[in-house]
Every structure is written in C-alpha cells, then in structure tokens.
N, C-alpha and C positions, 0 to 999 in steps of 0.2 A: 552981673550982680543979681538979676531977676532969678536966674536958676539957682544961685546960692541961697537966696531967701527961702526957697522951697525945700532944699535938701537939708538944711540945718535943723528945722523943726522936726523933720522926720527922724533924723538921727537921734535927737534928744528923746523922742517918744520911745524909740527902740531900746534905749538904755534903761527905761523905767519898767519894761515888761519882762517877766521871767521867761527864760528860754524854754520852749515846749519840749518835753522829753518823752512823749508817748502816753500810753494809758496803762492802767493796771486793773484787772478783773479778779475779784476775790469772792469766795463763797463763805458765808457765815451761817452758823446754826444756833438756834436758841430753843431750849426745851423747858416746859413747865409741867410738873406732875401734880395731880389732884385726885381726890377720892371721887368716884362717881356718885351721883345723887338720884339716879333712876335706873331701872332695868326693863328689859323687854323679854317676854316669855312667848314661845310658840308652843301652845298646848292644844290637845284635841282628844277625840274619841274615835276608836276604830271598832266596828261591830261586825258580826257574821250572822247570816241567816239563810234558811233554805231558799228563800226567794228575795229578790231585790227589795220588795215592799217590807218584808219582815226585818231585813237588815236595816233598812231606812227608819222604820218605826223605833227600833231599838236605839238607833244612833240619835234620833231626834229627842227621845226621852232623856238620854244621858247628857246630850249637849245642853238641853234646857236646864238640867240640874247644875251643870258646870257653870253656865253663864250666870244663873241665879246665885250660886255660891260666890262667884267672883264679885258680883255687885254687893252682896252682903258683907264682903270683906273690905269694902270701901273703894272698889274699883269703879270709876265712873264709866257711863255708857260710851263716851267718846274715846275711851282708852281700850275698848274691846272691838276688834275688827276681824271679821271672817277672812281667813287667808288661804283656805284650801278646802275643796270639797270633791269627792270622787266616789263613784259607784263602779265596782269591778267584779266580774265573775271570777270564781275560784275554779281553775281548771285542773283536772286529774289526767295525767298522761299515763299511757299504757305501752307495754312492749309488744302487745298483740299486733299481728299484721293480717291484712285482708288476703283473699285468695290469690292476688297477684304479687304478694310479698311486700306491699307498701305498708308503712306504719299507719295505724288507725288514728284519726284525728282525736284530740283531747275531748273529754266530756266536761260539761259544767256541773260542778258539785257545790252549789250555793253561791252566795254573793257576799261581798265585803263593801262596807260603806265607811269612808273616812271623812271627818269634818274637823277642821282646826281653826283656832283663833290666835291672833297676835294680841297680847295683853301688855300694856304699859303699866309698870308699877312705879309710882312716884314716891313712895315711902319704903325705902330699902329695908327698914327694920321689920316690915311685914312680909318680905319676900319669902322667907322660909315657911311661914305659916300658910301663905297663899299656895305655895307649891304643895304642901302637905294636904291642905283642904281640897285642892283640885283633884288630887289622886283619890282622896276619900270618896268624893261624890261621883267618880267614874272616869276621870281622865286617865287613859291608859297609854298615851304618847305625850311626852314633853320633848320636843325636838331640839331645844336649845334655850339657853339663858345668856343674854348679853347685857353688859352694863354701859352706861353713857352719862354724860353731863348735859343737863337740859339746855344750858346757855353757856357755851365755851368761849364767847366772844372776848371777855376780859382776859381769859387765859391765853388766848391766841395773840392778843395785843401785847401781853407781857413777853411772850415768846418772840414776837417780832422785834421788840426793843433789844432783847438779848442777842438775837441773830445779827442785827445791824452793828451792835457794839463789838461782837465777835469779828465780823468782817472788817470793821474799821481798825481794830487792834492789829489784825494780821496785815492789813494794807500799810499801816504806819510802820510796822516792823520791817516789811520788805523795802519800803521806801527809804527807811533810815539805812538799811544795809546797802542799798544801791546809791546812797548819797543824793537822793532827790527828795522833793516835797510833794505831798498830796495836793492836787489842785481842785478844780471844780468837780462836783459829783455829776456823772454823766447818765447813769442808768441804774435802776433797781428792779429786780424781778424776784418773785417768791414762789415757794412750793410748800404746801402743807403736808405734814406727815403725822397721821393719827396712829398711835400705837395703843389701842384699847385692849382690855382683857378679851381673850377669844371666847366665843360662845362655846359652851360645853353641853354635849347631849346627855339627857337623862331618860332612862327607859323605865316607865312605871310598872310596878307589880302589884297584884291584888293584896298581897300580905303587907304592903306599906301602909295600909289604911290604919293599922293600929300602932304604927311606929311613931317615934318622936318627931317634932318638927324638923324639916330638912335644914341641916346646917349650911349657911351660905356665907362666903367671904367676898366682900366687894373689891378689895385690893386698891390699886391705884391705876390711873390712866395717864398716858404721856401725850402732851400736845406740843408738837415740834414744828418749827418754821425754818426752812432753809432759804436764805436770800443770796442772790448774786448781784454784787455791786461793782460798778466800774467808775474809776476816778481818772481825771487827767493827772499826768505827772509833770512837774516843773523841775528844771535843774536847780539844785541847791545853790543859794547865793549867801555869802557871809556878810 
C-alpha cells in the first residue's frame, strides 16, 4: 500500500502535462524604411607645386577658405574633421637606359599635396548649396556623399517587433500543420541589416563654380532586423 500511495500521485501529474514533441527554430524578418536626416561628405583640396613647400602653401590657403566657407554655411566645428593628409612627389618616367642597358630611375617633377575633411551636414536642405559652395572656394575633390539617420533606435525597435511577429506567425503555421502547439520560448537572437543609400563619388571641376546648386536626392533608408526564435513544441490535446 505504501508503494501505491506514491505511484498514484505521479500518474495523476503526468496526465496534466502536455507531451513534449521537440522544438522549432524559425527565422523572422522585420523592415522599416525612413528618410535620412543627415549626410556625410568627404571633401578636400589637391594642389601641385614645383616644391613640397609651394604645394603645401597653396593647399593650406585653399583648405583655410574651404573650412571658413563650411562654417559660414552653418556647419559647426565639431562636424568638421580632418580625415586625410598627404605629400607626394610627382615622378616622371623615361624609356631612356644607361650604358648597361638598365632603365633609368624616374625623376621628381614637382609635388602634390592632398588634404581632406569629413563634414557632417545635419540640415539636408542645405546639402546641395554646401557642395556647390565648397567647389566654388577651391575644393577639387569630393570623394563621396552618404546619408544616415542620426538616431535610428526607434526604427530598429519597430523592426524588432515586426521581425518577432513574423517569426511567430510562421512558427504557428508550422505547428498547426504538424498538429502540435507552441510551448515555451527557448531562445532569441538577432542580426541587424542596414541598407543605406550608397555613397556616390563626385569629381569637382573648376567650371562648376558658376553652375547651379548641386541637385541632391535623399531617398530612403532601410533598417532591417532578422531574428532567430526557438520554441518548445507540445503534442496537441483536444
């Protein structure tokens, strides 16, 4: 009788628990699109000179004008950062050979100095005029323009909700087809996928100084989250 008093409660408990049927792992994706609210420009000046000093002096003067023009356009000092500087000789190669038949080494024919800054534009309506003004005061290289959203946290949170809903809907569909029920949530992992407009190069020319402001289209950006979610599966009970 003592053994029976132990076995009967265990049997009763077993009948109240759903039978475990394994797990299901599902991938879900959520995407939110939004217009960018800021842009980043990489702009600069490249100058030539007979000597490194001459090229540098010309570059310094032009870069000073460029930075002053950017600040006059409303760009704050914190949004202007030097991103590249180089001094390089210009080599001239010759087909001439020495008395032993070897090619003669190249000769230096002047120097080139390049200086570039990365500029953050927080008012996209001013982007075209800033590009135009930069070229006007001497910027002869604009290596790229890229758009972004200053604070994408709310957009990403919305994408997370959509991604989880997508995963759950698919999991429920599979569970119903297999005649089982979704049980406890076991695991969630995510991956972020940013699909921003690609930076595009712009090569400045001197004749652009008298041209109309540069036309710029911001477009939209995609903020996507992919989640992997795992649930327990329980045998369906009527």
